[in-house]
N, C-alpha and C positions, 0 to 999 in steps of 0.2 A: 504494500500500500504506500509506503514511503517512497519507494522507487517510482511508482506510478504518479504520485503527487508531484515529484520532481519533473518527470517527463511531461506532465500536463501543464507545467508552469504555475502550479498553485503557489500562492504566497505564504499561506499559513495552514498548518495541520496540527491539531491537538489530539492526542490519544490518551484515553483514560487507562492508565497502566495498573494502578493499584489505588483503591479507595481507602479512606480512613476507616471505613467500616470493615474492610477486608481483614483487619487484625483480629476480628471475632471468629474467623474461620479456623478450622482445626490447624494445630501447629505444623503438622506435616505439609498441609496445603500451602500455608504461608511460606514455609521453607522452600517448597518447590517454586512458588512464584518469585521469591527472591533469587533463587538459582537461575531462573529464566532471565531475570533482569541482569544479573552478573554476566551471563553468557552473551546477552545482547551487547552490553557495553564492551566486552572483550572482542567480540567477533565483527561487529558492524561499524565501530567508530571510524576506522580508516576510510571506509566507503562514504560515510557522511562527510568527512573532511574533503574527500575527492569530489563529491557531488556539490560542494559549496553549501551544505546545509548548516544552519545555525540551530543548535539544540539548547533547549531550556527545560528546566524542571519547575513545576509549580506544586506547592503543597508543603507539608512539614518535612523537615530534614532531620530532626533530632531523634526520631524513633527508629531510624534504620541502623543497621550494623555499620561500624566505622569504615569498612572497606567499600561499601556501597556509597556512603557519603563522599568518600574520596573520589570514587569513580564519577559521581555526579559533578563534583567540582572540576575534575580534570577534563571531563567531556565538554562542559560549558566553556571552560577556558580554551580548549583546543579549537572550538568552533565559533568563538565570540566574534571573529572578524569576517565570518562567511556572510555572503549577501544573497544567497539563494533562498530556498524554502526555510521558513521559520518552523521548526519542528519542536513542539512542546509536549512533554509528558506530564500528565497529571498523576503524580506519584505520592502516595500517602496524602491524598487530596479528598476533601469533602467541602461542598459549596456552603453548607450551613456553618461549618467551622470557620470557613474563610470569611463569611459575612459577620459572624459573631466576633472574630478577631479584629476585623476592621472597625466594628462598632465600639469595641473596647478601646482600641487605639484612639479613636476620635473622642470618646468620652473622657479618657485620661487627659488628652490635650486640652479639652474644655475645662475639666476640673482644675488643671494646673494654670489656667489662664492663658494658654498659648493659642487657643482657638475660640472664636465666638461661635456658639452653637447656631446662631442665625445664618452663618456663612456656609453651613453644611448643605451642599447641593448634591444631586446625583453624580455630577461630574467629579466633585471632590471625593465622594465616597468611592467611585470607581477607580480613582487614581491611587487609592490605598489598597486595592485588592491585589492578589498574587499576579493577576494578569494585566497589571497597569501598563506594561510595555507592549501589549498586544491589542489588535483591533477586536471588536466584538465579533463573535462568530456569525457568519451568514447562514450556515447550514450545520445541523447536528444530525449525524447518522447513528441510529441505535440498532445494534446488531442483536442476534440471538433470539429474535422473536419476542423480546420484552417490549412492553408498552409503557415504560416508565422512564423518568429522567435519572433515577438512581443518584441524586445529589450531585449532579455534574453541572457546573457553571450556571447555576440558577440565575444569578444577577445578570451575567453577561449575555445570556441567551434569550432575553426578554423579547426580542424581535427576530430571533433566528427562525429559519424554516426547519422543519423536521422531516426526516425520512426514517421509517421503521422497516427493517428487513429481518426475515427469519433466518438468514445466514448466520452461522456461528462465526465469531471473530476470526478464529484460525483459518476458516474457509473463505473469508472475504477476499475477492479477487479484484484486480485492476479493471476487468470488464464490468463488474458490478458497480464499482466506483464511477466509471465512465457513464453508465446508464443512469445512475442517480444524479450525476452532475448535469446530464442532458435534461432530465426532468426539472431539476432545479432552475435551469436557465429559462424555462418557460413560465415560471411563476411570476406573478405581478406582486411585487413587494411594496406595500403602502405605509408601513410603519405607523399604523393607526390613522392615516390620512384618507382622503377620498379616492375613489377609483380614478385611474388615469384615463384620459380620453382615447 
C-alpha cells in the first residue's frame, strides 16, 4: 500500500498500526504485533529512504520497549529531509486520549495565565494535536468489514469521506486502493456548504 501510494503520487498516508486500546489484548498478541513493527523498521526503512518518503509516528512513545522507541527516533531522523509521501503511523494512538491530552495542555496554560480561554479556537486546538504538522484527512478507509471508527483521528476526520471494505488489512491491494480513490474522486465535497452548481 505504501509503494502504491508513492507510485500514485499521494501526498499523505496515515496507517493505524497499533491503538492505545490494543494493550488490552493478550500479551502474546501484543508481543507479536511489536515483533511485526520491529521487522518493518529493520527491513523497509532503506526503501522508504530511497523512495523519498518522510515517516512520522503519532501517539504515545513512553509505553513501548526502548529498542522500538529508538527505532522510531532513528527512522524519523533518517527520513526528516525527504519530500515525497508523508507516511504517518498511528502507533500507541487513541483519538480520545489525544483530545483529552490537548484539553489538559490548554487548561494548564489557562490556569497558569499563559492562555486566555476566550482565545481557544478550533484552529488553536488542532495545532496542539499529534497531527498538527499534517493536513486533515480527505479520505478514511476502514478495512476488515468493520463499520466503526475505532478511535482513529476523530477530530481530524470531521469532514473526511469514508470508505468501508470487507478486505482484511493484510489482503488490501494496490488495485483496491486505486478503485477506492477512483470512487472518491467522484464525490462532491461540500464541507457543510450548499450543493455546487
